[in-house]
C-alpha positions as a Markdown table, in Angstrom:
| # | Residue | x | y | z |
|---|---|---|---|---|
| 1 | Met | -1.6 | 235.1 | 198.0 |
| 2 | Ser | 0.2 | 233.3 | 195.2 |
| 3 | Asn | -0.5 | 236.5 | 192.7 |
| 4 | Ile | 1.6 | 238.7 | 195.2 |
| 5 | Lys | 3.8 | 240.5 | 192.2 |
| 6 | Tyr | 5.7 | 242.8 | 194.6 |
| 7 | Glu | 8.0 | 242.5 | 197.9 |
| 8 | Gly | 7.0 | 244.2 | 200.8 |
| 9 | Val | 6.0 | 244.2 | 204.5 |
| 10 | Arg | 3.0 | 242.1 | 205.9 |
| 11 | Ile | 0.4 | 243.8 | 207.5 |
| 12 | Thr | -2.9 | 242.7 | 208.8 |
| 13 | Leu | -5.9 | 245.0 | 208.4 |
| 14 | Gly | -9.3 | 243.7 | 209.5 |
| 15 | Gln | -8.5 | 240.1 | 209.4 |
| 16 | Gln | -6.9 | 240.3 | 206.1 |
| 17 | Glu | -3.3 | 240.2 | 205.8 |
| 18 | Tyr | -1.7 | 242.0 | 203.0 |
| 19 | Ile | 1.7 | 242.7 | 201.7 |
| 20 | Val | 2.5 | 246.0 | 201.3 |
| 21 | Pro | 5.5 | 247.0 | 198.7 |
| 22 | Ala | 7.1 | 250.3 | 198.7 |
| 23 | Leu | 6.0 | 253.2 | 196.5 |
| 24 | Thr | 7.3 | 253.2 | 193.0 |
| 25 | Ile | 9.0 | 256.4 | 192.2 |
| 26 | Arg | 6.2 | 257.5 | 189.9 |
| 27 | Gln | 3.5 | 257.0 | 192.8 |
| 28 | Met | 5.9 | 259.1 | 195.2 |
| 29 | Arg | 6.1 | 261.8 | 192.6 |
| 30 | Glu | 2.6 | 261.9 | 191.5 |
| 31 | Leu | 1.9 | 261.9 | 195.4 |
| 32 | Thr | 4.2 | 264.3 | 196.3 |
| 33 | Ser | 2.2 | 267.1 | 198.3 |
| 34 | Glu | 0.6 | 263.9 | 200.0 |
| 35 | Leu | 4.1 | 262.9 | 201.5 |
| 36 | Ala | 4.2 | 266.4 | 202.4 |
| 37 | Asp | 1.3 | 266.6 | 204.4 |
| 38 | Leu | 2.6 | 263.9 | 206.6 |
| 39 | Lys | 5.6 | 266.2 | 208.6 |
| 40 | Gly | 2.8 | 267.8 | 210.1 |
| 41 | Ile | 0.8 | 265.1 | 211.4 |
| 42 | Gly | 0.2 | 265.2 | 215.0 |
| 43 | Ala | -1.3 | 262.9 | 217.5 |
| 44 | Glu | -4.7 | 263.9 | 216.3 |
| 45 | Pro | -4.8 | 264.0 | 212.3 |
| 46 | Thr | -7.3 | 266.5 | 210.4 |
| 47 | Ser | -9.7 | 264.7 | 208.0 |
| 48 | Asp | -6.9 | 265.9 | 205.2 |
| 49 | Glu | -4.5 | 264.3 | 206.6 |
| 50 | Ile | -6.2 | 261.2 | 206.6 |
| 51 | Thr | -7.3 | 261.5 | 203.3 |
| 52 | Ser | -3.7 | 262.0 | 202.2 |
| 53 | Met | -2.5 | 259.0 | 204.0 |
| 54 | Leu | -5.1 | 256.8 | 202.6 |
| 55 | Arg | -4.3 | 257.6 | 199.3 |
| 56 | Ile | -1.1 | 257.0 | 200.1 |
| 57 | Val | -1.9 | 253.3 | 201.3 |
| 58 | Leu | -3.9 | 252.9 | 198.6 |
| 59 | Ala | -0.8 | 253.7 | 195.8 |
| 60 | Ala | 1.1 | 251.4 | 197.9 |
| 61 | Ile | -1.0 | 248.2 | 198.8 |
| 62 | Ser | -3.2 | 248.1 | 194.9 |
| 63 | Arg | 0.2 | 247.1 | 193.3 |
| 64 | Asn | -0.6 | 243.7 | 194.7 |
| 65 | Tyr | -3.9 | 244.3 | 195.1 |
| 66 | Pro | -5.5 | 246.4 | 192.9 |
| 67 | Asp | -8.8 | 245.8 | 193.6 |
| 68 | Met | -8.1 | 247.7 | 196.6 |
| 69 | Thr | -10.5 | 250.8 | 196.8 |
| 70 | Ile | -10.3 | 253.8 | 199.5 |
| 71 | Asp | -13.3 | 252.6 | 200.8 |
| 72 | Ala | -12.0 | 249.5 | 201.7 |
| 73 | Leu | -9.5 | 250.5 | 203.5 |
| 74 | Glu | -11.6 | 253.2 | 205.7 |
| 75 | Asp | -13.3 | 250.1 | 206.4 |
| 76 | Ala | -10.2 | 248.1 | 207.3 |
| 77 | Ile | -8.3 | 250.4 | 208.4 |
| 78 | Asp | -8.3 | 252.3 | 212.0 |
| 79 | Leu | -5.8 | 255.0 | 213.3 |
| 80 | Asn | -3.5 | 252.5 | 215.1 |
| 81 | Ser | -3.2 | 250.3 | 211.7 |
| 82 | Leu | -2.9 | 253.4 | 209.5 |
| 83 | Ala | 0.3 | 254.3 | 211.9 |
| 84 | Val | 1.6 | 250.5 | 211.1 |
| 85 | Val | 1.0 | 250.9 | 207.6 |
| 86 | Met | 2.3 | 254.3 | 207.2 |
| 87 | Gln | 5.6 | 253.4 | 208.9 |
| 88 | Ala | 5.8 | 250.1 | 206.8 |
| 89 | Ile | 5.2 | 252.4 | 203.2 |
| 90 | Thr | 7.1 | 255.2 | 204.4 |
| 91 | Gly | 10.1 | 253.2 | 205.3 |
| 92 | Gln | 10.4 | 250.4 | 202.4 |
| 93 | Ser | 10.2 | 253.8 | 200.3 |
| 94 | Gly | 12.8 | 255.4 | 201.6 |
| 95 | Leu | 11.3 | 258.2 | 203.7 |
| 96 | Glu | 12.1 | 257.1 | 206.8 |
| 97 | Arg | 14.4 | 254.2 | 208.4 |
| 98 | Val | 13.3 | 250.8 | 209.0 |
| 99 | Lys | 14.4 | 247.0 | 209.2 |
| 100 | Pro | 13.2 | 245.0 | 205.9 |
| 101 | Gly | 10.2 | 243.2 | 206.6 |
| 102 | Glu | 9.7 | 245.0 | 209.5 |
| 103 | Ala | 7.1 | 247.9 | 210.3 |
């Protein structure tokens, strides 16, 4: 973990621990439609909503783990951990309130 460039929330996906930072302003602009999709997500997200969430997670996590891929995320994340990592990202990015270091 010594190569971590950005502070963030510590998240365990599968058996691997990651430090997931906030989205940058550029990333938020590039992901405007995906972020807008978050507002309507219910208990059972659609395939398109899951894709949007994975794109957001990839953008944030790739700041510290540039080799991360959507395929790797799909294998590491289940619906429970997807909700946790999304809360961590949106909270840090100012999209919803969360205490520092807490998801």
